[in-house]
N, CA, C and O of each residue as an XYZ file, in Angstrom:
456
protein
N     183.683    114.958    156.187
C     184.921    114.363    155.807
C     185.452    113.268    156.118
O     186.454    113.288    156.832
N     184.823    111.842    155.583
C     186.153    111.114    157.028
C     187.483    110.802    155.535
O     187.302    110.770    154.318
N     188.164    110.706    155.984
C     189.327    110.323    155.836
C     189.650    109.140    155.669
O     190.000    108.742    156.780
N     189.768    108.119    154.751
C     190.478    106.792    154.831
C     191.713    106.171    155.328
O     192.533    106.584    154.508
N     192.228    105.581    155.995
C     193.505    104.965    155.719
C     193.790    103.926    154.261
O     192.927    103.231    153.724
N     195.225    104.056    153.830
C     195.840    102.830    152.898
C     195.042    102.037    152.442
O     194.611    101.782    151.317
N     194.852    101.588    153.652
C     194.255     99.680    154.086
C     192.849     99.653    154.337
O     192.504     98.530    154.706
N     191.392    100.924    154.239
C     190.460    101.193    154.561
C     189.768    101.591    155.608
O     188.568    101.862    155.647
N     190.650    101.625    156.572
C     190.296    101.805    158.428
C     189.900    103.472    158.202
O     190.489    104.174    157.381
N     188.871    103.927    159.024
C     188.915    104.859    158.780
C     188.907    106.311    160.440
O     188.152    107.185    160.865
N     190.189    105.745    160.772
C     190.664    106.550    162.397
C     190.061    106.795    163.015
O     188.845    106.973    162.940
N     191.032    106.904    164.128
C     189.520    106.728    166.135
C     188.535    107.743    165.644
O     188.446    108.734    164.918
N     187.744    106.847    166.547
C     186.685    106.860    166.121
C     185.918    107.853    165.326
O     185.205    108.799    165.659
N     186.304    107.319    164.075
C     185.023    107.524    162.883
C     184.689    106.112    162.123
O     184.827    106.118    160.900
N     184.286    104.978    162.718
C     183.494    104.373    162.449
C     182.062    104.308    162.285
O     181.313    104.148    163.249
N     181.778    104.392    161.451
C     180.050    105.352    160.389
C     179.250    104.835    162.122
O     178.610    105.727    162.679
N     179.346    103.357    162.891
C     178.470    103.696    163.035
C     178.807    103.613    164.603
O     178.631    102.637    165.332
N     179.277    104.734    164.910
C     179.454    105.274    165.704
C     178.538    106.643    165.822
O     177.942    107.133    166.781
N     178.657    106.992    164.650
C     177.283    108.632    164.202
C     176.122    107.893    163.801
O     175.069    108.531    163.784
N     176.080    106.337    163.382
C     174.618    106.447    163.020
C     173.740    106.378    165.059
O     172.715    106.939    165.446
N     174.522    105.649    165.697
C     174.083    105.263    167.448
C     173.571    106.659    167.445
O     172.369    106.815    167.229
N     174.502    107.932    167.705
C     175.053    109.355    168.015
C     174.005    110.019    167.562
O     173.452    110.979    168.099
N     173.548    109.120    165.848
C     171.881    109.906    165.949
C     170.673    109.808    165.615
O     169.898    110.540    164.999
N     170.562    108.288    166.347
C     169.566    107.740    166.226
C     168.716    107.525    168.061
O     167.613    107.068    168.360
N     169.919    108.133    168.998
C     169.925    108.045    170.005
C     169.669    109.753    171.021
O     168.985    109.857    172.039
N     170.578    111.065    170.219
C     170.235    111.937    170.236
C     169.372    112.812    169.850
O     168.717    113.565    170.570
N     169.357    112.707    168.482
C     169.236    113.866    167.302
C     168.851    112.572    165.745
O     169.404    112.231    164.699
N     167.808    112.315    166.374
C     167.068    111.413    165.640
C     165.929    112.505    165.121
O     165.541    112.640    163.960
N     165.555    113.152    166.138
C     163.929    114.282    165.576
C     163.671    115.426    166.813
O     164.311    115.083    167.807
N     163.135    116.320    166.967
C     163.229    117.498    167.045
C     162.775    117.062    169.072
O     163.039    118.038    169.775
N     162.325    116.108    169.710
C     162.310    116.123    170.506
C     163.135    115.257    171.803
O     162.772    115.173    172.976
N     164.523    114.580    171.066
C     165.258    114.475    171.209
C     166.125    115.443    172.658
O     165.852    116.509    173.211
N     167.388    114.281    172.876
C     167.642    115.726    173.790
C     168.515    116.552    173.630
O     168.528    117.619    174.245
N     169.372    116.212    172.800
C     170.784    116.466    172.024
C     169.669    117.561    170.910
O     170.140    118.686    170.744
N     168.910    117.410    170.512
C     168.699    118.998    169.790
C     168.354    119.745    171.218
O     169.100    120.556    171.767
N     166.357    119.065    171.981
C     166.197    120.370    172.575
C     167.344    120.911    174.314
O     167.351    121.752    175.212
N     168.149    119.653    173.803
C     169.528    120.402    175.508
C     170.509    120.257    174.387
O     171.035    119.146    174.437
N     171.186    121.414    172.821
C     172.401    121.633    172.756
C     173.280    122.535    172.747
O     174.075    122.903    171.882
N     172.990    122.994    174.194
C     174.015    123.059    174.557
C     174.805    122.555    175.698
O     175.839    122.986    176.209
N     173.847    121.238    176.051
C     175.825    120.235    176.564
C     175.236    118.717    175.571
O     174.818    117.706    176.135
N     175.304    118.825    174.440
C     175.538    118.340    173.946
C     176.784    118.955    172.587
O     176.901    118.597    171.416
N     177.487    119.906    173.333
C     177.923    120.755    171.775
C     179.463    120.797    172.364
O     179.862    121.834    171.832
N     180.127    120.496    172.830
C     180.181    119.632    171.329
C     179.548    117.592    172.240
O     178.955    117.580    173.319
N     179.714    116.929    171.858
C     179.542    115.865    171.983
C     180.195    115.505    173.134
O     181.423    115.583    173.140
N     179.501    115.053    174.294
C     180.314    114.316    175.839
C     180.193    113.631    175.304
O     179.503    113.133    174.415
N     181.940    113.431    176.632
C     183.093    112.722    176.264
C     181.569    111.190    176.860
O     180.958    110.464    176.076
N     181.429    111.218    178.453
C     180.508    110.237    178.927
C     179.506    109.556    178.101
O     179.263    108.349    178.071
N     178.771    110.834    177.207
C     177.730    109.952    175.631
C     178.844    108.407    175.141
O     178.596    107.201    175.140
N     180.429    109.424    174.669
C     180.677    108.619    173.719
C     180.752    107.439    174.635
O     179.973    106.487    174.580
N     181.766    107.568    175.500
C     181.499    106.601    176.257
C     181.337    105.150    177.146
O     181.869    104.239    177.779
N     179.769    105.964    176.450
C     178.502    105.422    177.333
C     177.998    104.390    175.734
O     177.549    103.245    175.797
N     178.336    105.540    173.818
C     178.952    104.527    172.881
C     179.314    103.290    172.257
O     179.028    102.411    171.444
N     180.113    103.736    173.116
C     181.266    102.712    172.673
C     180.756    101.496    174.323
O     180.691    100.273    174.205
N     180.645    101.789    174.853
C     179.626    100.498    176.151
C     178.647     99.444    175.144
O     178.521     98.298    174.715
N     178.257    100.399    175.151
C     176.813     99.980    173.668
C     177.158     98.804    172.940
O     176.836     97.618    173.018
N     178.143     99.692    171.981
C     179.266     98.878    170.700
C     179.574     96.961    171.398
O     179.113     95.865    171.079
N     180.814     97.550    172.690
C     181.123     96.577    173.265
C     180.166     95.710    173.709
O     180.632     94.652    174.131
N     178.424     95.867    173.769
C     177.653     94.533    174.249
C     177.220     93.761    173.058
O     176.908     92.572    172.981
N     177.289     95.178    171.651
C     176.738     94.476    170.822
C     177.912     93.116    170.288
O     177.323     92.038    170.208
N     179.232     93.055    169.978
C     180.085     92.728    169.874
C     180.326     91.685    170.635
O     181.364     91.051    170.443
N     179.670     91.406    171.368
C     180.208     90.640    173.054
C     178.789     89.023    172.814
O     178.954     87.872    173.218
N     177.461     89.623    171.996
C     176.893     89.235    171.623
C     176.551     88.456    170.656
O     175.401     88.054    170.479
N     177.859     88.088    169.713
C     177.531     87.573    168.709
C     179.531     87.207    169.321
O     180.321     87.246    168.378
N     180.089     86.940    170.556
C     180.877     85.980    170.459
C     181.545     85.092    170.153
O     182.767     84.971    170.069
N     180.443     84.203    169.916
C     180.345     82.550    169.741
C     179.906     82.852    168.523
O     178.822     82.299    168.343
N     180.159     83.311    167.848
C     179.611     83.055    166.390
C     177.657     82.817    166.324
O     177.127     82.758    165.215
N     177.075     82.742    167.190
C     175.808     83.330    167.620
C     175.343     84.127    168.791
O     175.478     84.322    169.999
N     174.560     84.554    167.439
C     173.539     85.732    169.217
C     173.450     85.286    169.373
O     173.411     84.160    168.876
N     173.277     85.814    170.509
C     172.960     85.175    172.366
C     172.958     86.712    172.614
O     173.932     87.452    172.470
N     171.713     87.070    173.007
C     171.212     88.163    174.141
C     171.991     88.383    175.361
O     172.529     87.523    176.059
N     171.976     89.734    175.532
C     172.627     90.203    176.561
C     172.213     91.611    176.932
O     171.697     92.465    176.211
N     172.403     91.645    177.652
C     171.073     92.511    178.677
C     172.450     93.815    178.677
O     173.117     93.667    179.701
N     172.865     94.731    177.989
C     173.164     96.014    178.331
C     172.710     97.158    179.474
O     172.236     98.289    179.369
N     173.140     96.189    180.791
C     172.969     96.617    182.217
C     173.823     97.418    183.053
O     174.949     97.486    182.559
N     173.726     97.964    183.988
C     174.599     98.417    184.700
C     175.770     97.621    185.419
O     176.981     97.758    185.592
N     174.746     96.697    185.756
C     175.785     95.649    186.917
C     177.262     94.921    185.619
O     178.453     94.637    185.750
N     176.170     94.894    184.376
C     177.758     94.334    183.261
C     178.559     94.513    182.617
O     179.462     93.757    182.258
N     178.182     96.370    182.173
C     179.211     97.443    181.514
C     179.234     97.914    182.130
O     179.550     98.967    181.575
N     179.106     98.233    183.575
C     180.319     99.689    184.667
C     181.377    100.007    184.024
O     181.902    101.060    183.664
N     181.721     98.301    183.895
C     183.147     98.296    183.915
C     183.455     98.572    182.753
O     184.096     99.615    182.884
N     183.427     98.345    181.773
C     183.690     98.770    180.518
C     183.304     99.888    180.206
O     184.307    100.432    179.744
N     182.125    100.882    180.147
C     181.855    101.542    180.797
C     183.037    102.460    181.234
O     183.897    102.555    180.358
N     183.272    103.113    182.303
C     184.728    103.266    182.740
C     185.466    103.505    182.599
O     186.096    104.402    183.159
N     185.897    102.536    181.428
C     187.184    102.345    181.332
C     187.117    102.752    180.086
O     188.123    103.458    180.012
N     186.415    102.795    178.659
C     185.772    103.214    177.842
C     186.383    104.900    178.170
O     187.304    105.456    177.571
N     185.282    105.641    179.660
C     185.518    107.100    179.160
C     187.585    107.486    180.275
O     188.318    108.464    180.122
N     187.816    106.199    181.269
C     188.893    106.676    181.313
C     190.458    106.667    179.870
O     191.481    107.350    179.912
N     190.029    105.600    178.739
C     190.743    106.149    178.062
C     190.556    107.377    176.346
O     191.301    107.875    175.502
N     189.159    107.335    176.656
C     188.353    108.743    175.442
C     189.004    110.130    176.656
O     189.148    111.153    175.987
N     189.465    110.418    178.432
C     190.472    110.853    179.065
C     191.692    110.908    179.032
O     192.326    111.866    179.476
N     192.028    110.240    178.685
C     193.775    109.691    178.466
C     194.354    110.459    177.067
O     195.046    111.432    176.766
N     193.817    109.676    176.605
C     193.219    110.128    174.505
C     193.612    111.863    175.085
O     194.561    112.615    174.861
N     192.740    111.948    175.658
C     192.521    113.831    175.269
C     193.488    113.825    175.854
O     194.367    113.444    175.081
N     194.157    114.165    177.458
C     195.107    113.926    177.687
C     196.700    114.591    176.670
O     197.540    115.491    176.682
N     196.236    113.266    175.839
C     197.597    112.706    175.869
C     198.602    114.037    173.827
O     199.708    114.175    173.305
N     196.852    114.654    173.564
C     196.777    114.881    171.990
C     196.029    116.188    172.637
O     195.247    116.696    171.834
N     196.073    116.647    173.522
C     195.506    117.880    174.065
C     195.880    118.840    173.475
O     195.064    119.566    172.908
N     197.528    119.155    173.450
C     197.485    120.211    172.303
C     197.026    120.210    170.618
O     196.783    121.248    170.002
N     196.964    118.875    170.042
C     196.110    119.047    168.743
C     194.879    119.746    169.255
O     194.750    120.866    168.762
N     193.968    119.411    170.080
C     192.921    118.896    169.943
C     191.996    118.492    169.663
O     190.918    119.062    169.829
N     192.232    116.873    168.921
C     191.663    115.795    168.854
C     190.223    115.180    169.189
O     189.043    115.339    168.878
N     191.018    114.391    169.998
C     189.262    114.681    171.383
C     188.134    115.457    170.626
O     187.311    115.198    169.748
N     188.531    116.645    171.469
C     187.561    117.819    171.367
C     186.955    117.681    169.391
O     186.274    116.740    168.981
N     187.220    118.327    168.905
C     187.113    118.092    166.859
C     187.045    116.874    166.737
O     187.120    116.824    165.510
N     186.944    115.644    167.116
C     186.067    114.306    167.183
C     184.550    114.275    167.453
O     183.663    113.558    166.990
N     184.539    114.938    168.043
C     183.135    115.025    169.536
C     182.362    116.826    168.547
O     181.157    116.958    168.330
N     183.202    117.677    168.231
C     182.578    118.343    167.187
C     182.171    118.054    166.320
O     181.139    118.691    166.108
N     182.423    117.284    165.482
C     181.712    116.666    163.961
C     180.763    115.215    164.363
O     180.106    114.537    163.572
N     180.944    114.990    165.935
C     179.742    113.791    166.077
C     178.276    115.076    166.815
O     177.048    115.001    166.849
N     178.823    115.639    167.069
C     177.348    116.957    167.329
C     176.908    117.245    166.327
O     175.720    117.081    166.046
N     178.196    117.987    165.177
C     177.259    118.704    164.312
C     176.487    117.772    163.107
O     175.443    118.069    162.527
N     177.274    116.630    162.923
C     176.889    115.816    162.082
C     175.417    115.474    162.665
O     174.507    115.789    161.899
N     175.137    115.044    163.553
C     173.949    114.151    164.469
C     172.498    115.748    164.523
O     171.293    115.525    164.400
N     172.931    116.775    164.669
C     172.041    117.800    164.434
C     172.148    118.552    163.062
O     171.377    119.475    162.802
């Protein structure tokens, strides 16, 4: 169940595009890594989530001018972005550890994905 905030927003890491990317990349069929190596994806790993967030940021960057410009999603271009997202996820996990927020979000990503 996705809870909506009063202004229509969905909450931290609950944008449908995140789940769609997770499903497409790791759970689309029985030969995908999330299915084959489910023990490594339950809960969905923070590094993989940081990669999804970096890929979304690349897509946003492609439209920065209002017209789509192809920007390759390469380690040279997006390593710092990925590392920043991973660091933010780890800081958020630490700050909300008592409430198990991020592990819960990652478990939901896994369960909906499989």
